[in-house]
Backbone as JSON Lines, residues from 0, in Angstrom:
{"i":0,"aa":"M","n":[-54.76,-158.17,24.12],"ca":[-54.54,-158.16,25.53],"c":[-53.06,-158.09,25.81]}
{"i":1,"aa":"D","n":[-52.61,-157.29,26.76],"ca":[-51.13,-157.12,26.94],"c":[-50.72,-158.21,27.92]}
{"i":2,"aa":"A","n":[-49.36,-158.34,28.01],"ca":[-48.81,-159.51,28.72],"c":[-49.15,-159.43,30.18]}
{"i":3,"aa":"Q","n":[-49.41,-158.32,30.77],"ca":[-49.66,-158.16,32.17],"c":[-50.99,-158.77,32.48]}
{"i":4,"aa":"N","n":[-51.94,-158.81,31.54],"ca":[-53.24,-159.36,31.8],"c":[-53.48,-160.76,31.23]}
{"i":5,"aa":"S","n":[-52.52,-161.2,30.52],"ca":[-52.68,-162.49,29.88],"c":[-52.03,-163.62,30.71]}
{"i":6,"aa":"T","n":[-52.32,-164.79,30.3],"ca":[-51.83,-165.92,31.08],"c":[-50.29,-166.04,30.79]}
{"i":7,"aa":"A","n":[-49.76,-165.24,29.73],"ca":[-48.42,-165.3,29.52],"c":[-47.6,-164.52,30.62]}
{"i":8,"aa":"A","n":[-48.2,-163.75,31.4],"ca":[-47.51,-163.19,32.54],"c":[-46.92,-164.26,33.46]}
{"i":9,"aa":"M","n":[-45.68,-163.99,34.02],"ca":[-45.02,-164.95,34.77],"c":[-45.9,-165.4,35.96]}
{"i":10,"aa":"P","n":[-45.79,-166.63,36.42],"ca":[-46.6,-167.08,37.5],"c":[-46.52,-166.22,38.66]}
{"i":11,"aa":"E","n":[-45.31,-165.74,39.0],"ca":[-45.07,-164.95,40.24],"c":[-45.8,-163.62,40.12]}
{"i":12,"aa":"D","n":[-46.11,-163.13,38.93],"ca":[-47.07,-161.95,38.73],"c":[-48.45,-162.23,39.01]}
{"i":13,"aa":"R","n":[-48.81,-163.47,39.07],"ca":[-50.21,-163.82,39.28],"c":[-50.44,-164.37,40.71]}
{"i":14,"aa":"V","n":[-49.68,-163.99,41.57],"ca":[-49.74,-164.39,43.08],"c":[-50.09,-163.21,43.9]}
{"i":15,"aa":"L","n":[-51.11,-163.46,44.8],"ca":[-51.52,-162.42,45.76],"c":[-50.99,-162.83,47.1]}
{"i":16,"aa":"V","n":[-50.4,-161.82,47.75],"ca":[-49.97,-162.04,49.15],"c":[-50.45,-160.69,49.89]}
{"i":17,"aa":"I","n":[-51.23,-160.88,51.05],"ca":[-51.65,-159.82,51.87],"c":[-51.25,-160.24,53.28]}
{"i":18,"aa":"E","n":[-50.8,-159.23,54.08],"ca":[-50.38,-159.49,55.42],"c":[-51.13,-158.42,56.26]}
{"i":19,"aa":"R","n":[-51.66,-158.84,57.46],"ca":[-52.43,-157.94,58.24],"c":[-52.26,-158.39,59.64]}
{"i":20,"aa":"T","n":[-52.12,-157.45,60.64],"ca":[-52.09,-157.78,62.01],"c":[-53.39,-157.49,62.66]}
{"i":21,"aa":"F","n":[-53.91,-158.33,63.43],"ca":[-55.28,-158.2,64.11],"c":[-55.01,-158.12,65.58]}
{"i":22,"aa":"D","n":[-55.74,-157.27,66.27],"ca":[-55.78,-157.04,67.61],"c":[-56.64,-158.07,68.34]}
{"i":23,"aa":"A","n":[-56.32,-159.36,68.15],"ca":[-57.08,-160.51,68.54],"c":[-56.22,-161.69,68.75]}
{"i":24,"aa":"P","n":[-56.53,-162.58,69.66],"ca":[-55.75,-163.79,69.87],"c":[-55.88,-164.7,68.64]}
{"i":25,"aa":"R","n":[-54.84,-165.53,68.35],"ca":[-54.82,-166.44,67.23],"c":[-55.96,-167.47,67.12]}
{"i":26,"aa":"P","n":[-56.38,-168.02,68.38],"ca":[-57.49,-168.96,68.28],"c":[-58.82,-168.25,67.79]}
{"i":27,"aa":"L","n":[-59.0,-167.01,68.14],"ca":[-60.21,-166.37,67.69],"c":[-60.22,-166.04,66.18]}
{"i":28,"aa":"V","n":[-59.09,-165.67,65.71],"ca":[-58.94,-165.38,64.32],"c":[-59.08,-166.75,63.48]}
{"i":29,"aa":"F","n":[-58.51,-167.85,63.96],"ca":[-58.67,-169.11,63.3],"c":[-60.14,-169.51,63.29]}
{"i":30,"aa":"K","n":[-60.88,-169.29,64.3],"ca":[-62.3,-169.65,64.37],"c":[-63.1,-168.75,63.35]}
{"i":31,"aa":"A","n":[-62.73,-167.51,63.23],"ca":[-63.32,-166.59,62.29],"c":[-63.24,-167.19,60.85]}
{"i":32,"aa":"W","n":[-62.1,-167.81,60.51],"ca":[-61.85,-168.38,59.24],"c":[-62.5,-169.75,59.04]}
{"i":33,"aa":"T","n":[-62.65,-170.55,60.1],"ca":[-63.12,-171.87,60.02],"c":[-64.51,-172.22,60.47]}
{"i":34,"aa":"E","n":[-65.17,-171.4,61.21],"ca":[-66.51,-171.65,61.63],"c":[-67.45,-170.89,60.68]}
{"i":35,"aa":"A","n":[-68.36,-171.74,60.11],"ca":[-69.2,-171.04,59.03],"c":[-69.99,-169.77,59.46]}
{"i":36,"aa":"E","n":[-70.58,-169.85,60.57],"ca":[-71.44,-168.77,61.07],"c":[-70.52,-167.48,61.24]}
{"i":37,"aa":"R","n":[-69.39,-167.65,61.69],"ca":[-68.42,-166.53,61.81],"c":[-67.95,-165.98,60.47]}
{"i":38,"aa":"M","n":[-67.56,-166.94,59.63],"ca":[-66.99,-166.49,58.34],"c":[-68.04,-165.75,57.43]}
{"i":39,"aa":"A","n":[-69.24,-166.16,57.59],"ca":[-70.41,-165.56,56.84],"c":[-70.54,-164.06,57.24]}
{"i":40,"aa":"R","n":[-70.03,-163.73,58.46],"ca":[-70.29,-162.31,58.92],"c":[-69.25,-161.3,58.43]}
{"i":41,"aa":"W","n":[-68.17,-161.78,57.97],"ca":[-67.05,-160.79,57.55],"c":[-66.6,-161.02,56.14]}
{"i":42,"aa":"F","n":[-66.9,-162.11,55.47],"ca":[-66.26,-162.48,54.27],"c":[-66.84,-161.56,53.05]}
{"i":43,"aa":"G","n":[-65.92,-161.15,52.15],"ca":[-66.33,-160.37,50.96],"c":[-66.22,-158.94,51.19]}
{"i":44,"aa":"P","n":[-66.5,-158.12,50.08],"ca":[-66.45,-156.8,50.06],"c":[-67.53,-156.08,51.0]}
{"i":45,"aa":"H","n":[-67.22,-154.83,51.37],"ca":[-68.19,-154.1,52.13],"c":[-69.52,-154.18,51.61]}
{"i":46,"aa":"G","n":[-70.53,-154.48,52.41],"ca":[-71.83,-154.54,52.16],"c":[-72.37,-155.81,51.61]}
{"i":47,"aa":"A","n":[-71.46,-156.8,51.41],"ca":[-71.83,-158.15,50.85],"c":[-72.5,-158.9,51.98]}
{"i":48,"aa":"T","n":[-73.45,-159.72,51.68],"ca":[-73.98,-160.65,52.71],"c":[-73.71,-162.08,52.18]}
{"i":49,"aa":"N","n":[-73.53,-163.0,53.03],"ca":[-73.19,-164.29,52.78],"c":[-74.07,-165.35,53.43]}
{"i":50,"aa":"T","n":[-74.31,-166.39,52.62],"ca":[-74.91,-167.64,53.11],"c":[-73.98,-168.74,52.91]}
{"i":51,"aa":"V","n":[-73.7,-169.55,54.0],"ca":[-72.94,-170.78,53.81],"c":[-73.86,-171.91,53.36]}
{"i":52,"aa":"I","n":[-73.63,-172.4,52.09],"ca":[-74.41,-173.44,51.6],"c":[-74.04,-174.77,52.12]}
{"i":53,"aa":"S","n":[-72.75,-175.07,52.31],"ca":[-72.28,-176.31,52.93],"c":[-70.93,-175.98,53.52]}
{"i":54,"aa":"H","n":[-70.53,-176.76,54.58],"ca":[-69.31,-176.54,55.23],"c":[-68.91,-177.85,55.91]}
{"i":55,"aa":"D","n":[-67.93,-178.58,55.39],"ca":[-67.48,-179.73,55.98],"c":[-65.98,-179.57,56.32]}
{"i":56,"aa":"F","n":[-65.76,-179.05,57.58],"ca":[-64.41,-178.59,58.0],"c":[-63.61,-179.73,58.48]}
{"i":57,"aa":"R","n":[-62.89,-180.33,57.41],"ca":[-61.97,-181.38,57.69],"c":[-61.12,-181.56,56.37]}
{"i":58,"aa":"V","n":[-59.88,-181.95,56.43],"ca":[-59.12,-182.23,55.26],"c":[-59.87,-183.1,54.27]}
{"i":59,"aa":"G","n":[-60.1,-182.65,53.17],"ca":[-60.82,-183.33,52.1],"c":[-62.27,-182.88,52.05]}
{"i":60,"aa":"G","n":[-62.72,-182.12,53.04],"ca":[-64.15,-181.59,53.19],"c":[-64.24,-180.28,52.31]}
{"i":61,"aa":"W","n":[-65.52,-180.13,51.8],"ca":[-65.83,-179.0,50.91],"c":[-66.52,-177.88,51.64]}
{"i":62,"aa":"Y","n":[-66.37,-176.69,51.21],"ca":[-67.17,-175.61,51.63],"c":[-67.74,-174.94,50.38]}
{"i":63,"aa":"R","n":[-68.94,-174.35,50.55],"ca":[-69.71,-173.71,49.42],"c":[-70.29,-172.42,50.01]}
{"i":64,"aa":"L","n":[-70.24,-171.37,49.31],"ca":[-70.68,-170.02,49.89],"c":[-71.44,-169.29,48.82]}
{"i":65,"aa":"H","n":[-72.46,-168.68,49.16],"ca":[-73.24,-167.71,48.26],"c":[-73.07,-166.24,48.85]}
{"i":66,"aa":"M","n":[-72.54,-165.46,48.05],"ca":[-72.36,-164.08,48.35],"c":[-73.27,-163.14,47.53]}
{"i":67,"aa":"R","n":[-73.91,-162.21,48.16],"ca":[-74.68,-161.19,47.45],"c":[-74.09,-159.8,47.65]}
{"i":68,"aa":"S","n":[-73.68,-159.14,46.5],"ca":[-73.11,-157.83,46.58],"c":[-74.15,-156.73,47.0]}
{"i":69,"aa":"P","n":[-73.73,-155.63,47.53],"ca":[-74.73,-154.59,47.79],"c":[-75.65,-154.2,46.64]}
{"i":70,"aa":"Q","n":[-75.14,-154.49,45.33],"ca":[-75.95,-154.08,44.17],"c":[-76.89,-155.31,43.85]}
{"i":71,"aa":"G","n":[-76.83,-156.35,44.54],"ca":[-77.7,-157.45,44.33],"c":[-77.1,-158.56,43.45]}
{"i":72,"aa":"T","n":[-75.89,-158.39,43.04],"ca":[-75.32,-159.42,42.18],"c":[-74.95,-160.67,43.04]}
{"i":73,"aa":"E","n":[-75.19,-161.83,42.49],"ca":[-74.93,-163.04,43.19],"c":[-73.61,-163.65,42.79]}
{"i":74,"aa":"H","n":[-72.86,-164.14,43.76],"ca":[-71.62,-164.89,43.44],"c":[-71.62,-166.12,44.28]}
{"i":75,"aa":"F","n":[-71.04,-167.17,43.68],"ca":[-70.96,-168.45,44.38],"c":[-69.45,-168.84,44.35]}
{"i":76,"aa":"L","n":[-69.01,-169.47,45.44],"ca":[-67.66,-170.08,45.46],"c":[-67.63,-171.33,46.2]}
{"i":77,"aa":"K","n":[-66.6,-172.19,45.97],"ca":[-66.43,-173.42,46.67],"c":[-64.98,-173.69,46.77]}
{"i":78,"aa":"G","n":[-64.65,-174.7,47.54],"ca":[-63.33,-175.22,47.68],"c":[-63.23,-176.38,48.49]}
{"i":79,"aa":"V","n":[-62.12,-176.93,48.58],"ca":[-61.84,-178.19,49.35],"c":[-60.69,-177.92,50.25]}
{"i":80,"aa":"Y","n":[-60.82,-178.28,51.54],"ca":[-59.77,-178.06,52.55],"c":[-58.64,-179.07,52.27]}
{"i":81,"aa":"R","n":[-57.45,-178.57,52.04],"ca":[-56.26,-179.46,51.78],"c":[-55.45,-179.64,53.03]}
{"i":82,"aa":"E","n":[-55.38,-178.65,53.92],"ca":[-54.47,-178.79,55.11],"c":[-55.14,-177.93,56.18]}
{"i":83,"aa":"I","n":[-55.18,-178.5,57.41],"ca":[-55.74,-177.69,58.54],"c":[-54.76,-178.05,59.71]}
{"i":84,"aa":"V","n":[-54.15,-176.92,60.2],"ca":[-53.23,-176.98,61.31],"c":[-53.69,-175.94,62.37]}
{"i":85,"aa":"E","n":[-54.61,-176.48,63.21],"ca":[-55.25,-175.44,64.22],"c":[-54.2,-175.02,65.26]}
{"i":86,"aa":"P","n":[-54.03,-173.83,65.62],"ca":[-54.71,-172.57,65.04],"c":[-53.79,-171.78,64.09]}
{"i":87,"aa":"E","n":[-52.95,-172.45,63.3],"ca":[-51.88,-171.66,62.66],"c":[-51.97,-171.74,61.12]}
{"i":88,"aa":"R","n":[-52.62,-172.7,60.49],"ca":[-52.48,-172.72,59.1],"c":[-53.76,-173.39,58.5]}
{"i":89,"aa":"L","n":[-54.22,-172.86,57.32],"ca":[-55.31,-173.32,56.63],"c":[-55.07,-173.24,55.07]}
{"i":90,"aa":"V","n":[-55.14,-174.35,54.38],"ca":[-54.97,-174.35,53.04],"c":[-56.23,-175.0,52.3]}
{"i":91,"aa":"S","n":[-56.73,-174.29,51.29],"ca":[-57.89,-174.7,50.58],"c":[-57.86,-174.34,49.17]}
{"i":92,"aa":"T","n":[-58.64,-174.91,48.36],"ca":[-58.77,-174.44,47.0],"c":[-59.86,-173.31,47.06]}
{"i":93,"aa":"F","n":[-59.92,-172.53,46.05],"ca":[-60.87,-171.49,45.96],"c":[-61.43,-171.35,44.45]}
{"i":94,"aa":"I","n":[-62.63,-171.62,44.27],"ca":[-63.12,-171.68,42.85],"c":[-64.43,-170.89,42.74]}
{"i":95,"aa":"W","n":[-64.47,-169.96,41.9],"ca":[-65.81,-169.22,41.62],"c":[-66.69,-170.15,40.83]}
{"i":96,"aa":"T","n":[-67.92,-170.15,41.1],"ca":[-68.82,-171.18,40.51],"c":[-70.16,-170.47,40.01]}
{"i":97,"aa":"D","n":[-70.96,-171.24,39.33],"ca":[-72.35,-170.78,39.09],"c":[-73.21,-171.26,40.23]}
{"i":98,"aa":"A","n":[-74.46,-171.02,40.2],"ca":[-75.39,-171.38,41.28],"c":[-75.39,-172.9,41.51]}
{"i":99,"aa":"D","n":[-75.04,-173.69,40.44],"ca":[-75.13,-175.1,40.47],"c":[-73.85,-175.78,41.0]}
{"i":100,"aa":"G","n":[-72.82,-174.9,41.21],"ca":[-71.51,-175.34,41.72],"c":[-70.5,-175.67,40.59]}
{"i":101,"aa":"N","n":[-70.88,-175.32,39.41],"ca":[-69.97,-175.54,38.23],"c":[-68.96,-174.43,38.16]}
{"i":102,"aa":"A","n":[-67.63,-174.82,37.97],"ca":[-66.56,-173.76,37.94],"c":[-66.78,-172.83,36.8]}
{"i":103,"aa":"T","n":[-66.66,-171.48,37.2],"ca":[-66.69,-170.43,36.15],"c":[-65.28,-169.82,35.92]}
{"i":104,"aa":"R","n":[-64.46,-170.04,36.85],"ca":[-63.06,-169.45,36.77],"c":[-62.14,-170.61,37.15]}
{"i":105,"aa":"P","n":[-60.85,-170.35,36.8],"ca":[-59.82,-171.44,37.22],"c":[-59.66,-171.46,38.75]}
{"i":106,"aa":"E","n":[-59.3,-172.6,39.27],"ca":[-59.09,-172.83,40.64],"c":[-57.77,-172.18,41.06]}
{"i":107,"aa":"T","n":[-57.72,-171.65,42.27],"ca":[-56.55,-171.11,42.91],"c":[-56.44,-171.92,44.26]}
{"i":108,"aa":"V","n":[-55.23,-171.74,44.92],"ca":[-55.04,-172.25,46.17],"c":[-54.78,-171.16,47.1]}
{"i":109,"aa":"L","n":[-55.63,-171.17,48.16],"ca":[-55.52,-170.14,49.23],"c":[-54.94,-170.69,50.53]}
{"i":110,"aa":"T","n":[-53.87,-170.02,50.9],"ca":[-53.16,-170.47,52.12],"c":[-53.28,-169.23,53.17]}
{"i":111,"aa":"V","n":[-53.66,-169.57,54.36],"ca":[-53.82,-168.55,55.42],"c":[-52.91,-169.03,56.47]}
{"i":112,"aa":"T","n":[-51.92,-168.24,56.87],"ca":[-50.99,-168.58,58.01],"c":[-51.18,-167.5,59.09]}
{"i":113,"aa":"L","n":[-51.33,-168.04,60.37],"ca":[-51.59,-167.12,61.48],"c":[-50.43,-167.27,62.46]}
{"i":114,"aa":"T","n":[-49.76,-166.12,62.78],"ca":[-48.61,-166.13,63.62],"c":[-48.98,-165.36,64.85]}
{"i":115,"aa":"E","n":[-48.66,-165.89,66.06],"ca":[-49.07,-165.21,67.34],"c":[-48.0,-164.14,67.64]}
{"i":116,"aa":"H","n":[-48.45,-163.01,68.03],"ca":[-47.53,-161.92,68.5],"c":[-48.06,-161.29,69.79]}
{"i":117,"aa":"G","n":[-47.83,-162.01,70.83],"ca":[-48.55,-161.71,72.12],"c":[-49.99,-161.82,72.03]}
{"i":118,"aa":"A","n":[-50.79,-160.78,72.26],"ca":[-52.27,-160.83,72.19],"c":[-52.71,-160.51,70.71]}
{"i":119,"aa":"K","n":[-51.82,-160.17,69.86],"ca":[-52.11,-159.94,68.46],"c":[-51.79,-161.2,67.56]}
{"i":120,"aa":"T","n":[-52.45,-161.09,66.38],"ca":[-52.18,-162.19,65.44],"c":[-51.82,-161.61,64.05]}
{"i":121,"aa":"M","n":[-50.65,-162.13,63.53],"ca":[-50.33,-161.65,62.21],"c":[-50.82,-162.67,61.14]}
{"i":122,"aa":"L","n":[-51.56,-162.23,60.24],"ca":[-52.21,-163.05,59.22],"c":[-51.48,-162.91,57.87]}
{"i":123,"aa":"K","n":[-51.1,-163.99,57.22],"ca":[-50.51,-163.84,55.93],"c":[-51.39,-164.79,54.96]}
{"i":124,"aa":"L","n":[-52.03,-164.1,54.02],"ca":[-52.83,-164.67,53.0],"c":[-52.04,-164.8,51.7]}
{"i":125,"aa":"H","n":[-52.03,-166.0,51.19],"ca":[-51.39,-166.36,49.88],"c":[-52.31,-166.96,48.96]}
{"i":126,"aa":"Q","n":[-52.57,-166.41,47.76],"ca":[-53.44,-167.08,46.88],"c":[-52.85,-167.09,45.51]}
{"i":127,"aa":"A","n":[-52.89,-168.3,44.86],"ca":[-52.17,-168.44,43.62],"c":[-52.65,-169.69,42.94]}
{"i":128,"aa":"V","n":[-52.4,-169.79,41.65],"ca":[-51.87,-168.89,40.67],"c":[-53.14,-168.46,39.92]}
{"i":129,"aa":"F","n":[-53.32,-167.15,39.73],"ca":[-54.4,-166.61,39.1],"c":[-54.23,-166.74,37.6]}
{"i":130,"aa":"E","n":[-55.38,-166.69,36.82],"ca":[-55.2,-166.75,35.32],"c":[-54.71,-165.52,34.77]}
{"i":131,"aa":"S","n":[-54.78,-164.4,35.48],"ca":[-54.18,-163.1,35.04],"c":[-53.87,-162.22,36.1]}
{"i":132,"aa":"V","n":[-53.14,-161.15,35.72],"ca":[-52.89,-160.03,36.74],"c":[-54.1,-159.4,37.16]}
{"i":133,"aa":"T","n":[-55.04,-159.19,36.12],"ca":[-56.3,-158.55,36.45],"c":[-57.12,-159.37,37.47]}
{"i":134,"aa":"A","n":[-57.23,-160.59,37.3],"ca":[-57.89,-161.42,38.28],"c":[-57.32,-161.38,39.72]}
{"i":135,"aa":"R","n":[-55.93,-161.37,39.74],"ca":[-55.22,-161.18,40.96],"c":[-55.59,-159.88,41.63]}
{"i":136,"aa":"D","n":[-55.51,-158.81,40.84],"ca":[-55.82,-157.45,41.38],"c":[-57.33,-157.38,41.87]}
{"i":137,"aa":"S","n":[-58.2,-158.03,41.14],"ca":[-59.64,-157.99,41.61],"c":[-59.71,-158.66,42.93]}
{"i":138,"aa":"H","n":[-59.1,-159.76,43.16],"ca":[-59.09,-160.46,44.45],"c":[-58.46,-159.66,45.49]}
{"i":139,"aa":"R","n":[-57.48,-158.91,45.18],"ca":[-56.77,-158.01,46.17],"c":[-57.76,-156.95,46.74]}
{"i":140,"aa":"G","n":[-58.58,-156.44,45.85],"ca":[-59.61,-155.56,46.36],"c":[-60.61,-156.2,47.18]}
{"i":141,"aa":"G","n":[-61.07,-157.34,46.79],"ca":[-62.0,-158.07,47.65],"c":[-61.42,-158.54,49.01]}
{"i":142,"aa":"W","n":[-60.24,-159.03,48.92],"ca":[-59.59,-159.46,50.2],"c":[-59.28,-158.38,51.17]}
{"i":143,"aa":"T","n":[-58.87,-157.11,50.5],"ca":[-58.64,-155.96,51.38],"c":[-59.89,-155.63,52.09]}
{"i":144,"aa":"D","n":[-61.07,-155.49,51.48],"ca":[-62.34,-155.21,52.08],"c":[-62.63,-156.28,53.13]}
{"i":145,"aa":"S","n":[-62.42,-157.52,52.83],"ca":[-62.69,-158.58,53.78],"c":[-61.76,-158.51,55.03]}
{"i":146,"aa":"M","n":[-60.54,-158.13,54.83],"ca":[-59.71,-157.86,56.09],"c":[-60.16,-156.77,56.95]}
{"i":147,"aa":"E","n":[-60.69,-155.78,56.28],"ca":[-61.2,-154.55,57.09],"c":[-62.54,-155.01,57.87]}
{"i":148,"aa":"R","n":[-63.38,-155.85,57.11],"ca":[-64.54,-156.35,57.84],"c":[-64.16,-157.35,58.96]}
{"i":149,"aa":"L","n":[-63.07,-158.15,58.63],"ca":[-62.66,-159.03,59.7],"c":[-62.14,-158.31,60.98]}
{"i":150,"aa":"T","n":[-61.43,-157.23,60.74],"ca":[-60.97,-156.35,61.88],"c":[-62.17,-155.97,62.73]}
{"i":151,"aa":"S","n":[-63.19,-155.46,62.11],"ca":[-64.4,-155.01,62.82],"c":[-65.03,-156.15,63.59]}
{"i":152,"aa":"F","n":[-65.15,-157.29,62.84],"ca":[-65.83,-158.56,63.42],"c":[-64.96,-158.93,64.68]}
{"i":153,"aa":"L","n":[-63.7,-159.04,64.57],"ca":[-62.86,-159.48,65.7],"c":[-62.98,-158.51,66.9]}
{"i":154,"aa":"A","n":[-63.07,-157.12,66.56],"ca":[-63.09,-156.21,67.63],"c":[-64.42,-156.41,68.44]}
{"i":155,"aa":"A","n":[-65.52,-156.69,67.66],"ca":[-66.78,-156.87,68.34],"c":[-66.88,-158.18,69.14]}
{"i":156,"aa":"A","n":[-66.11,-159.19,68.62],"ca":[-66.15,-160.48,69.29],"c":[-65.17,-160.6,70.42]}
{"i":157,"aa":"A","n":[-64.25,-159.69,70.52],"ca":[-63.27,-159.79,71.66],"c":[-63.86,-159.3,73.06]}
C-alpha cells in the first residue's frame, strides 16, 4: 500500500472539507440536517433510500441510519451529537456500522457550519480524520452526491 492510502499519510491529507452555497435560508438548511424525516430524504448518494432507526437530537444523543444503495447494498451508520448551536453549527461523530450497530470503520468527527448570506446559506462540511486518503475520497463522492440531493430537497421545500 502506498503512503497516500495508508494511515502513514499525514493527518491533514485525511481531512475532507466541502463548501456549498444553498439558495435557502439558514434555519431551513439547519432543519434539513437535524430533523430525521428531512435528513432521510436527501442523505447519501443519488438513488439511495434512508430509514432513520433512531434520532435523539441533543448533545450526547445518538442517531442511527440505515441506507440502501440503488444496487440494494445496505449500509448502516451512527454517531453521537457533540455540539449543537442552532442554526449555525452541528458537530457529531460518524461511524459506519453493521446492522447491529457495531463499528466496522474508524470513527470520524463531522462538523457542519452554516453561515447566512442574505437569503442564501453557505455550508462548510469538515470531516476528519479518516483512516486513509482512499476513505476520505470515498466520502467526498458520497457527500458531493448528498449536497446535490440537498440542493434539490431545499428547492422543493422553499
